[in-house]
N, C-alpha and C positions, 0 to 999 in steps of 0.2 A: 295289792294291784301287779299283775304281771306286765313283762315289757310288750307284750302286743296288744294289751288293753290299756295301755297310757292314754291319757287323754292328749290328742292333737292338736295343736294350734295353726291357724293359717300363715303362709309364709309372711315373714315381717312382725308376726305378734310376739309378744315378748313371754308367752305363758309359760313356756319350759325354761327360760334363763335363769342363770342364777342370779339371785339379788341380794342386798344387804340392807336391811330396813333398819332405821334408828329412830327412836322416838324418846324424846324426852322433854320434863316440864318446864317452861320458861316464866319469865318475871312479865305480869299482865302489862307494865309500863312499856316493856321492850318489844312485845307484841304490837301494842297501839300504834308503834311509829312505823310499822310496817305495814299498817291496813289502810284501807282509802278512807276519807271521810265518811262518817256515817255508820261505819261498822265497828264495833267494839269488842273486845277480846272476850272470850266466857270466861266462867267462873275457874276453870282449871285450862289456862293456856297451853296447848303441847304443840309440840314441833314434830313433823315427820319427815325424814328423809329418807329416799330409796335410791338405791345405787345399783344399777344394771350392770352386769358383766356379759356385752354381747359382743360376737367377733367381728373383727374389722378385717378385711383382705389385706394380705401381707403385712401385719402389724403383729407384733407378739401382745400377748395377754397382760 
């Protein structure tokens, strides 16, 4: 894909921003403590964290 055919997002979208995605398996009992009543953890309770690197005016990255 060339630079001219890159997918463009709307201003404010995070489509093209760098991100770090972390996914790991957790203990069902630990996940159950975080869920609201009536919702049970799945057979393979995983946690996904996404960290975005977005620019803030006049602040270093």
